[in-house]
mmCIF file of the N, C-alpha and C atoms, coordinates in Angstrom:
data_MODEL
# 
_entry.id   MODEL 
# 
loop_
_atom_site.group_PDB 
_atom_site.id 
_atom_site.type_symbol 
_atom_site.label_atom_id 
_atom_site.label_alt_id 
_atom_site.label_comp_id 
_atom_site.label_asym_id 
_atom_site.label_entity_id 
_atom_site.label_seq_id 
_atom_site.pdbx_PDB_ins_code 
_atom_site.Cartn_x 
_atom_site.Cartn_y 
_atom_site.Cartn_z 
_atom_site.occupancy 
_atom_site.B_iso_or_equiv 
_atom_site.pdbx_formal_charge 
_atom_site.auth_seq_id 
_atom_site.auth_comp_id 
_atom_site.auth_asym_id 
_atom_site.auth_atom_id 
_atom_site.pdbx_PDB_model_num 
ATOM 1   N N  . UNK A 1 1  ? -25.656 -11.306 71.979 1.00 0.00 ? 1  UNK A N  1 
ATOM 2   C CA . UNK A 1 1  ? -25.923 -10.996 70.288 1.00 0.00 ? 1  UNK A CA 1 
ATOM 3   C C  . UNK A 1 1  ? -24.877 -11.620 69.453 1.00 0.00 ? 1  UNK A C  1 
ATOM 4   N N  . UNK A 1 2  ? -23.515 -11.853 70.095 1.00 0.00 ? 2  UNK A N  1 
ATOM 5   C CA . UNK A 1 2  ? -22.386 -12.247 69.264 1.00 0.00 ? 2  UNK A CA 1 
ATOM 6   C C  . UNK A 1 2  ? -22.749 -13.613 69.032 1.00 0.00 ? 2  UNK A C  1 
ATOM 7   N N  . UNK A 1 3  ? -23.525 -14.280 69.875 1.00 0.00 ? 3  UNK A N  1 
ATOM 8   C CA . UNK A 1 3  ? -23.806 -15.906 69.372 1.00 0.00 ? 3  UNK A CA 1 
ATOM 9   C C  . UNK A 1 3  ? -24.885 -15.943 68.454 1.00 0.00 ? 3  UNK A C  1 
ATOM 10  N N  . UNK A 1 4  ? -25.809 -15.199 68.497 1.00 0.00 ? 4  UNK A N  1 
ATOM 11  C CA . UNK A 1 4  ? -26.726 -14.982 67.230 1.00 0.00 ? 4  UNK A CA 1 
ATOM 12  C C  . UNK A 1 4  ? -26.085 -14.541 66.008 1.00 0.00 ? 4  UNK A C  1 
ATOM 13  N N  . UNK A 1 5  ? -25.002 -13.544 66.073 1.00 0.00 ? 5  UNK A N  1 
ATOM 14  C CA . UNK A 1 5  ? -24.344 -13.150 64.864 1.00 0.00 ? 5  UNK A CA 1 
ATOM 15  C C  . UNK A 1 5  ? -23.579 -14.357 64.230 1.00 0.00 ? 5  UNK A C  1 
ATOM 16  N N  . UNK A 1 6  ? -22.732 -15.074 65.143 1.00 0.00 ? 6  UNK A N  1 
ATOM 17  C CA . UNK A 1 6  ? -22.073 -16.380 64.651 1.00 0.00 ? 6  UNK A CA 1 
ATOM 18  C C  . UNK A 1 6  ? -23.079 -17.342 64.215 1.00 0.00 ? 6  UNK A C  1 
ATOM 19  N N  . UNK A 1 7  ? -24.297 -17.546 64.561 1.00 0.00 ? 7  UNK A N  1 
ATOM 20  C CA . UNK A 1 7  ? -25.247 -18.378 64.126 1.00 0.00 ? 7  UNK A CA 1 
ATOM 21  C C  . UNK A 1 7  ? -25.761 -17.930 62.910 1.00 0.00 ? 7  UNK A C  1 
ATOM 22  N N  . UNK A 1 8  ? -25.734 -16.746 62.431 1.00 0.00 ? 8  UNK A N  1 
ATOM 23  C CA . UNK A 1 8  ? -26.184 -16.142 61.374 1.00 0.00 ? 8  UNK A CA 1 
ATOM 24  C C  . UNK A 1 8  ? -25.182 -16.368 60.278 1.00 0.00 ? 8  UNK A C  1 
ATOM 25  N N  . UNK A 1 9  ? -23.951 -16.092 60.621 1.00 0.00 ? 9  UNK A N  1 
ATOM 26  C CA . UNK A 1 9  ? -22.814 -16.158 59.616 1.00 0.00 ? 9  UNK A CA 1 
ATOM 27  C C  . UNK A 1 9  ? -22.762 -17.831 59.485 1.00 0.00 ? 9  UNK A C  1 
ATOM 28  N N  . UNK A 1 10 ? -22.971 -18.509 60.155 1.00 0.00 ? 10 UNK A N  1 
ATOM 29  C CA . UNK A 1 10 ? -22.677 -20.325 59.982 1.00 0.00 ? 10 UNK A CA 1 
ATOM 30  C C  . UNK A 1 10 ? -23.756 -20.716 59.136 1.00 0.00 ? 10 UNK A C  1 
ATOM 31  N N  . UNK A 1 11 ? -24.883 -19.823 59.056 1.00 0.00 ? 11 UNK A N  1 
ATOM 32  C CA . UNK A 1 11 ? -26.267 -20.533 58.361 1.00 0.00 ? 11 UNK A CA 1 
ATOM 33  C C  . UNK A 1 11 ? -26.396 -19.615 57.212 1.00 0.00 ? 11 UNK A C  1 
ATOM 34  N N  . UNK A 1 12 ? -25.612 -18.779 56.907 1.00 0.00 ? 12 UNK A N  1 
ATOM 35  C CA . UNK A 1 12 ? -25.885 -17.682 55.712 1.00 0.00 ? 12 UNK A CA 1 
ATOM 36  C C  . UNK A 1 12 ? -26.034 -18.523 54.366 1.00 0.00 ? 12 UNK A C  1 
ATOM 37  N N  . UNK A 1 13 ? -25.140 -19.340 54.230 1.00 0.00 ? 13 UNK A N  1 
ATOM 38  C CA . UNK A 1 13 ? -25.339 -20.070 52.740 1.00 0.00 ? 13 UNK A CA 1 
ATOM 39  C C  . UNK A 1 13 ? -26.662 -20.905 52.892 1.00 0.00 ? 13 UNK A C  1 
ATOM 40  N N  . UNK A 1 14 ? -27.007 -21.602 53.866 1.00 0.00 ? 14 UNK A N  1 
ATOM 41  C CA . UNK A 1 14 ? -28.278 -22.129 54.031 1.00 0.00 ? 14 UNK A CA 1 
ATOM 42  C C  . UNK A 1 14 ? -29.372 -21.227 53.678 1.00 0.00 ? 14 UNK A C  1 
ATOM 43  N N  . UNK A 1 15 ? -29.444 -19.910 54.213 1.00 0.00 ? 15 UNK A N  1 
ATOM 44  C CA . UNK A 1 15 ? -30.392 -18.996 54.020 1.00 0.00 ? 15 UNK A CA 1 
ATOM 45  C C  . UNK A 1 15 ? -30.689 -18.379 52.800 1.00 0.00 ? 15 UNK A C  1 
ATOM 46  N N  . UNK A 1 16 ? -29.272 -18.185 52.248 1.00 0.00 ? 16 UNK A N  1 
ATOM 47  C CA . UNK A 1 16 ? -29.375 -17.475 50.998 1.00 0.00 ? 16 UNK A CA 1 
ATOM 48  C C  . UNK A 1 16 ? -28.830 -17.882 49.787 1.00 0.00 ? 16 UNK A C  1 
ATOM 49  N N  . UNK A 1 17 ? -28.451 -19.175 49.821 1.00 0.00 ? 17 UNK A N  1 
ATOM 50  C CA . UNK A 1 17 ? -28.044 -19.937 48.699 1.00 0.00 ? 17 UNK A CA 1 
ATOM 51  C C  . UNK A 1 17 ? -26.379 -19.959 48.485 1.00 0.00 ? 17 UNK A C  1 
ATOM 52  N N  . UNK A 1 18 ? -25.841 -20.849 47.620 1.00 0.00 ? 18 UNK A N  1 
ATOM 53  C CA . UNK A 1 18 ? -24.302 -20.924 47.420 1.00 0.00 ? 18 UNK A CA 1 
ATOM 54  C C  . UNK A 1 18 ? -24.041 -19.714 46.748 1.00 0.00 ? 18 UNK A C  1 
ATOM 55  N N  . UNK A 1 19 ? -24.604 -19.204 45.580 1.00 0.00 ? 19 UNK A N  1 
ATOM 56  C CA . UNK A 1 19 ? -24.359 -18.124 45.131 1.00 0.00 ? 19 UNK A CA 1 
ATOM 57  C C  . UNK A 1 19 ? -24.123 -16.720 45.794 1.00 0.00 ? 19 UNK A C  1 
ATOM 58  N N  . UNK A 1 20 ? -25.006 -16.351 46.262 1.00 0.00 ? 20 UNK A N  1 
ATOM 59  C CA . UNK A 1 20 ? -24.996 -15.156 47.394 1.00 0.00 ? 20 UNK A CA 1 
ATOM 60  C C  . UNK A 1 20 ? -24.104 -15.276 48.214 1.00 0.00 ? 20 UNK A C  1 
ATOM 61  N N  . UNK A 1 21 ? -23.861 -16.406 49.058 1.00 0.00 ? 21 UNK A N  1 
ATOM 62  C CA . UNK A 1 21 ? -22.983 -16.932 49.803 1.00 0.00 ? 21 UNK A CA 1 
ATOM 63  C C  . UNK A 1 21 ? -21.336 -16.799 49.389 1.00 0.00 ? 21 UNK A C  1 
ATOM 64  N N  . UNK A 1 22 ? -21.138 -17.149 48.188 1.00 0.00 ? 22 UNK A N  1 
ATOM 65  C CA . UNK A 1 22 ? -19.917 -17.111 47.520 1.00 0.00 ? 22 UNK A CA 1 
ATOM 66  C C  . UNK A 1 22 ? -19.536 -15.645 47.296 1.00 0.00 ? 22 UNK A C  1 
ATOM 67  N N  . UNK A 1 23 ? -20.317 -14.831 47.046 1.00 0.00 ? 23 UNK A N  1 
ATOM 68  C CA . UNK A 1 23 ? -20.096 -13.497 46.847 1.00 0.00 ? 23 UNK A CA 1 
ATOM 69  C C  . UNK A 1 23 ? -20.111 -12.627 48.175 1.00 0.00 ? 23 UNK A C  1 
ATOM 70  N N  . UNK A 1 24 ? -20.390 -12.758 49.145 1.00 0.00 ? 24 UNK A N  1 
ATOM 71  C CA . UNK A 1 24 ? -20.661 -12.256 50.355 1.00 0.00 ? 24 UNK A CA 1 
ATOM 72  C C  . UNK A 1 24 ? -19.278 -12.252 51.121 1.00 0.00 ? 24 UNK A C  1 
ATOM 73  N N  . UNK A 1 25 ? -18.746 -11.041 51.113 1.00 0.00 ? 25 UNK A N  1 
ATOM 74  C CA . UNK A 1 25 ? -17.239 -10.977 51.582 1.00 0.00 ? 25 UNK A CA 1 
ATOM 75  C C  . UNK A 1 25 ? -17.338 -10.707 53.279 1.00 0.00 ? 25 UNK A C  1 
ATOM 76  N N  . UNK A 1 26 ? -18.211 -10.083 53.655 1.00 0.00 ? 26 UNK A N  1 
ATOM 77  C CA . UNK A 1 26 ? -18.421 -9.807  55.189 1.00 0.00 ? 26 UNK A CA 1 
ATOM 78  C C  . UNK A 1 26 ? -19.708 -9.662  55.537 1.00 0.00 ? 26 UNK A C  1 
ATOM 79  N N  . UNK A 1 27 ? -20.114 -10.329 56.913 1.00 0.00 ? 27 UNK A N  1 
ATOM 80  C CA . UNK A 1 27 ? -21.514 -10.275 57.521 1.00 0.00 ? 27 UNK A CA 1 
ATOM 81  C C  . UNK A 1 27 ? -21.054 -9.621  58.868 1.00 0.00 ? 27 UNK A C  1 
ATOM 82  N N  . UNK A 1 28 ? -21.808 -8.717  59.298 1.00 0.00 ? 28 UNK A N  1 
ATOM 83  C CA . UNK A 1 28 ? -21.799 -8.621  60.896 1.00 0.00 ? 28 UNK A CA 1 
ATOM 84  C C  . UNK A 1 28 ? -23.209 -7.665  61.195 1.00 0.00 ? 28 UNK A C  1 
ATOM 85  N N  . UNK A 1 29 ? -23.639 -7.701  62.569 1.00 0.00 ? 29 UNK A N  1 
ATOM 86  C CA . UNK A 1 29 ? -24.759 -7.053  62.916 1.00 0.00 ? 29 UNK A CA 1 
ATOM 87  C C  . UNK A 1 29 ? -24.237 -6.093  63.996 1.00 0.00 ? 29 UNK A C  1 
ATOM 88  N N  . UNK A 1 30 ? -25.028 -5.084  63.906 1.00 0.00 ? 30 UNK A N  1 
ATOM 89  C CA . UNK A 1 30 ? -24.552 -3.885  64.972 1.00 0.00 ? 30 UNK A CA 1 
ATOM 90  C C  . UNK A 1 30 ? -25.969 -3.012  64.988 1.00 0.00 ? 30 UNK A C  1 
ATOM 91  N N  . UNK A 1 31 ? -26.522 -2.931  66.087 1.00 0.00 ? 31 UNK A N  1 
ATOM 92  C CA . UNK A 1 31 ? -27.809 -2.199  66.684 1.00 0.00 ? 31 UNK A CA 1 
ATOM 93  C C  . UNK A 1 31 ? -28.708 -2.761  65.768 1.00 0.00 ? 31 UNK A C  1 
ATOM 94  N N  . UNK A 1 32 ? -29.041 -3.874  65.775 1.00 0.00 ? 32 UNK A N  1 
ATOM 95  C CA . UNK A 1 32 ? -30.334 -4.373  64.795 1.00 0.00 ? 32 UNK A CA 1 
ATOM 96  C C  . UNK A 1 32 ? -30.066 -4.201  63.346 1.00 0.00 ? 32 UNK A C  1 
ATOM 97  N N  . UNK A 1 33 ? -29.054 -4.033  62.996 1.00 0.00 ? 33 UNK A N  1 
ATOM 98  C CA . UNK A 1 33 ? -28.690 -3.709  61.456 1.00 0.00 ? 33 UNK A CA 1 
ATOM 99  C C  . UNK A 1 33 ? -27.722 -4.803  60.996 1.00 0.00 ? 33 UNK A C  1 
ATOM 100 N N  . UNK A 1 34 ? -28.015 -5.400  59.858 1.00 0.00 ? 34 UNK A N  1 
ATOM 101 C CA . UNK A 1 34 ? -27.279 -6.377  59.294 1.00 0.00 ? 34 UNK A CA 1 
ATOM 102 C C  . UNK A 1 34 ? -26.453 -5.702  58.282 1.00 0.00 ? 34 UNK A C  1 
ATOM 103 N N  . UNK A 1 35 ? -25.035 -5.883  58.342 1.00 0.00 ? 35 UNK A N  1 
ATOM 104 C CA . UNK A 1 35 ? -24.162 -5.138  57.197 1.00 0.00 ? 35 UNK A CA 1 
ATOM 105 C C  . UNK A 1 35 ? -23.674 -6.304  56.446 1.00 0.00 ? 35 UNK A C  1 
ATOM 106 N N  . UNK A 1 36 ? -23.844 -6.059  54.942 1.00 0.00 ? 36 UNK A N  1 
ATOM 107 C CA . UNK A 1 36 ? -23.175 -7.113  54.393 1.00 0.00 ? 36 UNK A CA 1 
ATOM 108 C C  . UNK A 1 36 ? -22.235 -6.344  53.185 1.00 0.00 ? 36 UNK A C  1 
ATOM 109 N N  . UNK A 1 37 ? -21.133 -7.046  52.934 1.00 0.00 ? 37 UNK A N  1 
ATOM 110 C CA . UNK A 1 37 ? -20.253 -6.412  51.899 1.00 0.00 ? 37 UNK A CA 1 
ATOM 111 C C  . UNK A 1 37 ? -20.198 -7.638  50.740 1.00 0.00 ? 37 UNK A C  1 
ATOM 112 N N  . UNK A 1 38 ? -20.633 -7.291  49.638 1.00 0.00 ? 38 UNK A N  1 
ATOM 113 C CA . UNK A 1 38 ? -20.919 -8.099  48.458 1.00 0.00 ? 38 UNK A CA 1 
ATOM 114 C C  . UNK A 1 38 ? -19.881 -7.801  47.451 1.00 0.00 ? 38 UNK A C  1 
ATOM 115 N N  . UNK A 1 39 ? -19.337 -8.644  46.801 1.00 0.00 ? 39 UNK A N  1 
ATOM 116 C CA . UNK A 1 39 ? -18.322 -8.510  45.691 1.00 0.00 ? 39 UNK A CA 1 
ATOM 117 C C  . UNK A 1 39 ? -18.663 -8.117  44.381 1.00 0.00 ? 39 UNK A C  1 
ATOM 118 N N  . UNK A 1 40 ? -20.150 -8.494  44.164 1.00 0.00 ? 40 UNK A N  1 
ATOM 119 C CA . UNK A 1 40 ? -20.716 -8.318  42.783 1.00 0.00 ? 40 UNK A CA 1 
ATOM 120 C C  . UNK A 1 40 ? -21.599 -7.055  42.735 1.00 0.00 ? 40 UNK A C  1 
ATOM 121 N N  . UNK A 1 41 ? -21.218 -6.117  41.982 1.00 0.00 ? 41 UNK A N  1 
ATOM 122 C CA . UNK A 1 41 ? -22.258 -5.023  41.795 1.00 0.00 ? 41 UNK A CA 1 
ATOM 123 C C  . UNK A 1 41 ? -23.854 -5.475  41.616 1.00 0.00 ? 41 UNK A C  1 
ATOM 124 N N  . UNK A 1 42 ? -23.787 -6.477  40.331 1.00 0.00 ? 42 UNK A N  1 
ATOM 125 C CA . UNK A 1 42 ? -25.336 -6.726  40.010 1.00 0.00 ? 42 UNK A CA 1 
ATOM 126 C C  . UNK A 1 42 ? -25.789 -7.539  41.063 1.00 0.00 ? 42 UNK A C  1 
ATOM 127 N N  . UNK A 1 43 ? -25.333 -8.522  41.917 1.00 0.00 ? 43 UNK A N  1 
ATOM 128 C CA . UNK A 1 43 ? -25.889 -9.102  43.105 1.00 0.00 ? 43 UNK A CA 1 
ATOM 129 C C  . UNK A 1 43 ? -26.120 -7.873  44.086 1.00 0.00 ? 43 UNK A C  1 
ATOM 130 N N  . UNK A 1 44 ? -25.236 -7.076  44.336 1.00 0.00 ? 44 UNK A N  1 
ATOM 131 C CA . UNK A 1 44 ? -25.568 -5.950  45.407 1.00 0.00 ? 44 UNK A CA 1 
ATOM 132 C C  . UNK A 1 44 ? -26.866 -5.215  45.160 1.00 0.00 ? 44 UNK A C  1 
ATOM 133 N N  . UNK A 1 45 ? -27.018 -5.014  43.723 1.00 0.00 ? 45 UNK A N  1 
ATOM 134 C CA . UNK A 1 45 ? -28.336 -4.211  43.302 1.00 0.00 ? 45 UNK A CA 1 
ATOM 135 C C  . UNK A 1 45 ? -29.533 -5.149  43.655 1.00 0.00 ? 45 UNK A C  1 
ATOM 136 N N  . UNK A 1 46 ? -29.309 -6.480  43.158 1.00 0.00 ? 46 UNK A N  1 
ATOM 137 C CA . UNK A 1 46 ? -30.526 -7.481  43.593 1.00 0.00 ? 46 UNK A CA 1 
ATOM 138 C C  . UNK A 1 46 ? -30.821 -7.593  44.865 1.00 0.00 ? 46 UNK A C  1 
ATOM 139 N N  . UNK A 1 47 ? -29.933 -7.715  45.828 1.00 0.00 ? 47 UNK A N  1 
ATOM 140 C CA . UNK A 1 47 ? -30.153 -7.938  47.200 1.00 0.00 ? 47 UNK A CA 1 
ATOM 141 C C  . UNK A 1 47 ? -30.774 -6.633  47.845 1.00 0.00 ? 47 UNK A C  1 
ATOM 142 N N  . UNK A 1 48 ? -30.360 -5.477  47.323 1.00 0.00 ? 48 UNK A N  1 
ATOM 143 C CA . UNK A 1 48 ? -30.924 -4.180  47.550 1.00 0.00 ? 48 UNK A CA 1 
ATOM 144 C C  . UNK A 1 48 ? -32.652 -4.085  47.393 1.00 0.00 ? 48 UNK A C  1 
ATOM 145 N N  . UNK A 1 49 ? -32.898 -4.880  46.404 1.00 0.00 ? 49 UNK A N  1 
ATOM 146 C CA . UNK A 1 49 ? -34.441 -5.005  46.374 1.00 0.00 ? 49 UNK A CA 1 
ATOM 147 C C  . UNK A 1 49 ? -34.978 -5.924  47.073 1.00 0.00 ? 49 UNK A C  1 
ATOM 148 N N  . UNK A 1 50 ? -34.005 -6.863  47.673 1.00 0.00 ? 50 UNK A N  1 
ATOM 149 C CA . UNK A 1 50 ? -34.615 -8.016  48.462 1.00 0.00 ? 50 UNK A CA 1 
ATOM 150 C C  . UNK A 1 50 ? -34.577 -7.582  49.909 1.00 0.00 ? 50 UNK A C  1 
ATOM 151 N N  . UNK A 1 51 ? -34.259 -6.496  50.379 1.00 0.00 ? 51 UNK A N  1 
ATOM 152 C CA . UNK A 1 51 ? -33.984 -6.271  51.877 1.00 0.00 ? 51 UNK A CA 1 
ATOM 153 C C  . UNK A 1 51 ? -35.044 -7.017  52.731 1.00 0.00 ? 51 UNK A C  1 
ATOM 154 N N  . UNK A 1 52 ? -36.380 -6.566  52.433 1.00 0.00 ? 52 UNK A N  1 
ATOM 155 C CA . UNK A 1 52 ? -37.326 -7.073  53.215 1.00 0.00 ? 52 UNK A CA 1 
ATOM 156 C C  . UNK A 1 52 ? -37.353 -8.500  53.584 1.00 0.00 ? 52 UNK A C  1 
ATOM 157 N N  . UNK A 1 53 ? -37.069 -9.437  52.430 1.00 0.00 ? 53 UNK A N  1 
ATOM 158 C CA . UNK A 1 53 ? -37.134 -10.879 52.370 1.00 0.00 ? 53 UNK A CA 1 
ATOM 159 C C  . UNK A 1 53 ? -35.899 -11.453 52.996 1.00 0.00 ? 53 UNK A C  1 
ATOM 160 N N  . UNK A 1 54 ? -34.511 -10.647 53.122 1.00 0.00 ? 54 UNK A N  1 
ATOM 161 C CA . UNK A 1 54 ? -33.581 -10.880 53.834 1.00 0.00 ? 54 UNK A CA 1 
ATOM 162 C C  . UNK A 1 54 ? -33.880 -10.869 55.443 1.00 0.00 ? 54 UNK A C  1 
ATOM 163 N N  . UNK A 1 55 ? -34.679 -9.689  55.661 1.00 0.00 ? 55 UNK A N  1 
ATOM 164 C CA . UNK A 1 55 ? -34.928 -9.478  57.210 1.00 0.00 ? 55 UNK A CA 1 
ATOM 165 C C  . UNK A 1 55 ? -35.829 -10.450 57.655 1.00 0.00 ? 55 UNK A C  1 
ATOM 166 N N  . UNK A 1 56 ? -36.871 -10.941 56.916 1.00 0.00 ? 56 UNK A N  1 
ATOM 167 C CA . UNK A 1 56 ? -37.779 -12.168 57.159 1.00 0.00 ? 56 UNK A CA 1 
ATOM 168 C C  . UNK A 1 56 ? -37.175 -13.307 57.026 1.00 0.00 ? 56 UNK A C  1 
ATOM 169 N N  . UNK A 1 57 ? -36.142 -13.747 56.489 1.00 0.00 ? 57 UNK A N  1 
ATOM 170 C CA . UNK A 1 57 ? -35.265 -14.877 56.397 1.00 0.00 ? 57 UNK A CA 1 
ATOM 171 C C  . UNK A 1 57 ? -34.410 -15.111 57.743 1.00 0.00 ? 57 UNK A C  1 
ATOM 172 N N  . UNK A 1 58 ? -33.696 -13.999 58.073 1.00 0.00 ? 58 UNK A N  1 
ATOM 173 C CA . UNK A 1 58 ? -32.845 -13.869 59.004 1.00 0.00 ? 58 UNK A CA 1 
ATOM 174 C C  . UNK A 1 58 ? -33.712 -14.082 60.416 1.00 0.00 ? 58 UNK A C  1 
ATOM 175 N N  . UNK A 1 59 ? -34.759 -12.986 60.562 1.00 0.00 ? 59 UNK A N  1 
ATOM 176 C CA . UNK A 1 59 ? -35.393 -13.211 61.795 1.00 0.00 ? 59 UNK A CA 1 
ATOM 177 C C  . UNK A 1 59 ? -36.037 -14.594 62.007 1.00 0.00 ? 59 UNK A C  1 
ATOM 178 N N  . UNK A 1 60 ? -36.523 -15.225 60.946 1.00 0.00 ? 60 UNK A N  1 
ATOM 179 C CA . UNK A 1 60 ? -37.059 -16.352 60.940 1.00 0.00 ? 60 UNK A CA 1 
ATOM 180 C C  . UNK A 1 60 ? -36.133 -17.409 61.447 1.00 0.00 ? 60 UNK A C  1 
ATOM 181 N N  . UNK A 1 61 ? -34.896 -17.395 61.257 1.00 0.00 ? 61 UNK A N  1 
ATOM 182 C CA . UNK A 1 61 ? -33.893 -18.307 61.536 1.00 0.00 ? 61 UNK A CA 1 
ATOM 183 C C  . UNK A 1 61 ? -33.139 -18.069 63.030 1.00 0.00 ? 61 UNK A C  1 
ATOM 184 N N  . UNK A 1 62 ? -33.167 -16.772 63.247 1.00 0.00 ? 62 UNK A N  1 
ATOM 185 C CA . UNK A 1 62 ? -32.404 -16.415 64.547 1.00 0.00 ? 62 UNK A CA 1 
ATOM 186 C C  . UNK A 1 62 ? -33.276 -16.197 65.545 1.00 0.00 ? 62 UNK A C  1 
ATOM 187 N N  . UNK A 1 63 ? -34.537 -15.218 65.024 1.00 0.00 ? 63 UNK A N  1 
ATOM 188 C CA . UNK A 1 63 ? -35.424 -14.850 66.257 1.00 0.00 ? 63 UNK A CA 1 
ATOM 189 C C  . UNK A 1 63 ? -36.053 -13.745 65.859 1.00 0.00 ? 63 UNK A C  1 
ATOM 190 N N  . UNK A 1 64 ? -37.239 -13.437 66.061 1.00 0.00 ? 64 UNK A N  1 
ATOM 191 C CA . UNK A 1 64 ? -38.031 -12.331 65.508 1.00 0.00 ? 64 UNK A CA 1 
ATOM 192 C C  . UNK A 1 64 ? -37.591 -11.092 66.036 1.00 0.00 ? 64 UNK A C  1 
ATOM 193 N N  . UNK A 1 65 ? -37.365 -9.804  65.442 1.00 0.00 ? 65 UNK A N  1 
ATOM 194 C CA . UNK A 1 65 ? -36.748 -8.930  65.747 1.00 0.00 ? 65 UNK A CA 1 
ATOM 195 C C  . UNK A 1 65 ? -35.334 -8.672  65.916 1.00 0.00 ? 65 UNK A C  1 
ATOM 196 N N  . UNK A 1 66 ? -34.512 -9.780  65.454 1.00 0.00 ? 66 UNK A N  1 
ATOM 197 C CA . UNK A 1 66 ? -33.111 -9.518  65.474 1.00 0.00 ? 66 UNK A CA 1 
ATOM 198 C C  . UNK A 1 66 ? -32.461 -8.588  64.879 1.00 0.00 ? 66 UNK A C  1 
ATOM 199 N N  . UNK A 1 67 ? -32.828 -8.350  63.386 1.00 0.00 ? 67 UNK A N  1 
ATOM 200 C CA . UNK A 1 67 ? -32.469 -7.295  62.682 1.00 0.00 ? 67 UNK A CA 1 
ATOM 201 C C  . UNK A 1 67 ? -33.719 -6.537  62.158 1.00 0.00 ? 67 UNK A C  1 
ATOM 202 N N  . UNK A 1 68 ? -33.498 -5.305  62.166 1.00 0.00 ? 68 UNK A N  1 
ATOM 203 C CA . UNK A 1 68 ? -34.574 -4.441  61.354 1.00 0.00 ? 68 UNK A CA 1 
ATOM 204 C C  . UNK A 1 68 ? -34.236 -3.680  60.201 1.00 0.00 ? 68 UNK A C  1 
ATOM 205 N N  . UNK A 1 69 ? -33.157 -3.795  59.914 1.00 0.00 ? 69 UNK A N  1 
ATOM 206 C CA . UNK A 1 69 ? -32.507 -3.062  58.776 1.00 0.00 ? 69 UNK A CA 1 
ATOM 207 C C  . UNK A 1 69 ? -31.275 -3.982  58.062 1.00 0.00 ? 69 UNK A C  1 
ATOM 208 N N  . UNK A 1 70 ? -31.405 -3.813  56.697 1.00 0.00 ? 70 UNK A N  1 
ATOM 209 C CA . UNK A 1 70 ? -30.145 -4.689  55.837 1.00 0.00 ? 70 UNK A CA 1 
ATOM 210 C C  . UNK A 1 70 ? -29.365 -3.438  55.182 1.00 0.00 ? 70 UNK A C  1 
ATOM 211 N N  . UNK A 1 71 ? -28.116 -3.207  55.278 1.00 0.00 ? 71 UNK A N  1 
ATOM 212 C CA . UNK A 1 71 ? -27.258 -2.201  54.838 1.00 0.00 ? 71 UNK A CA 1 
ATOM 213 C C  . UNK A 1 71 ? -26.181 -3.127  53.813 1.00 0.00 ? 71 UNK A C  1 
ATOM 214 N N  . UNK A 1 72 ? -26.274 -2.827  52.682 1.00 0.00 ? 72 UNK A N  1 
ATOM 215 C CA . UNK A 1 72 ? -25.339 -3.467  51.639 1.00 0.00 ? 72 UNK A CA 1 
ATOM 216 C C  . UNK A 1 72 ? -24.398 -2.512  51.075 1.00 0.00 ? 72 UNK A C  1 
ATOM 217 N N  . UNK A 1 73 ? -23.240 -2.961  51.302 1.00 0.00 ? 73 UNK A N  1 
ATOM 218 C CA . UNK A 1 73 ? -22.080 -2.296  50.753 1.00 0.00 ? 73 UNK A CA 1 
ATOM 219 C C  . UNK A 1 73 ? -21.192 -3.067  49.605 1.00 0.00 ? 73 UNK A C  1 
# 
C-alpha cells in the first residue's frame, strides 16, 4: 500500500493540476481513505464538491478500489 501512496503523491500534480497541487499541504492514505490537507478554504470547499471525481481520478491512476473516500481538512 505504501508503494501506491508514494505513486499517488508523485502523480498528484499530474492528476489534479498545478494550482491544486500547490495548495495541497499533505496527502496520505489510510484504510482506503484519502486524506488531504489544503491551505486554501475556497479550494477546500471546491474539492469537497468534487470528491467523487477525485476518487475516479485516483483509482484510474493507481488501481480500481484503491480509495473509497476522500477526507479534506
